[in-house]
C-alpha positions in Angstrom: -7.9 8.8 -46.1 -11.6 8.9 -46.7 -13.3 6.6 -49.3 -14.5 8.1 -52.5 -18.3 8.1 -53.2 -17.7 5.5 -56.0 -15.8 3.3 -53.6 -18.6 3.5 -51.0 -21.2 2.7 -53.6 -19.2 -0.4 -54.6 -19.4 -1.9 -51.1 -22.0 -4.6 -51.1 -25.2 -3.9 -49.1 -24.4 -6.8 -46.8 -21.2 -5.0 -45.7 -22.8 -1.6 -44.9 -24.1 -0.4 -41.6 -27.1 1.2 -43.3 -27.9 -1.3 -46.1 -30.5 0.8 -47.9 -28.1 3.6 -48.4 -25.1 3.9 -50.7 -22.4 6.5 -50.5 -22.4 9.1 -47.7 -23.9 7.8 -44.5 -23.8 4.2 -45.5 -21.1 3.3 -42.9 -19.0 0.8 -44.9 -17.9 -2.2 -42.8 -15.8 -4.1 -45.3 -12.4 -3.8 -43.6 -11.3 -3.7 -40.0 -10.4 0.0 -40.3 -13.8 0.9 -41.8 -15.6 -1.1 -39.1 -13.8 0.7 -36.3 -14.3 4.1 -37.9 -18.0 3.4 -38.6 -18.5 2.7 -34.9 -16.6 5.8 -33.9 -18.5 8.0 -36.3 -21.9 6.6 -35.3 -20.9 7.2 -31.7 -19.8 10.7 -32.4 -22.9 11.7 -34.4 -25.6 9.7 -32.7 -24.4 9.1 -29.1 -22.3 6.3 -27.8 -25.2 4.3 -26.4 -27.9 5.2 -29.0 -29.9 2.4 -30.6 -28.4 3.4 -34.0 -24.8 3.1 -32.7 -25.5 -0.2 -31.1 -26.9 -1.5 -34.4 -23.7 -0.4 -36.2 -21.5 -1.9 -33.4 -23.4 -5.2 -33.5 -23.1 -5.6 -37.3 -19.4 -4.6 -37.2 -18.8 -7.3 -34.6 -20.7 -9.9 -36.6 -18.7 -9.1 -39.7 -15.4 -9.1 -37.7 -16.1 -12.5 -36.2 -16.9 -10.9 -32.7 -13.5 -9.1 -32.6 -14.0 -5.4 -33.0 -10.7 -3.5 -33.2 -10.5 0.0 -31.7 -9.7 2.9 -34.0 -6.6 3.9 -32.1 -5.1 0.4 -32.6 -5.7 0.6 -36.3 -4.3 4.1 -36.9 -1.0 3.3 -35.1 
């Protein structure tokens, strides 16, 4: 289930893939599921090896303690 706009705005800037943005497009990284989905969405929209996707992936790994779970594992 997608996060509501209010829930996205409540995520601290330090836990967003795009810190200057709140709400749509901010890529919340506050839970393992959100981290995996943010990487998948960035990959889908910006290309899997784009600089933007690599930034999202790197921040997600930092917040996860260098263990980034895959989306398929989290949805099972």
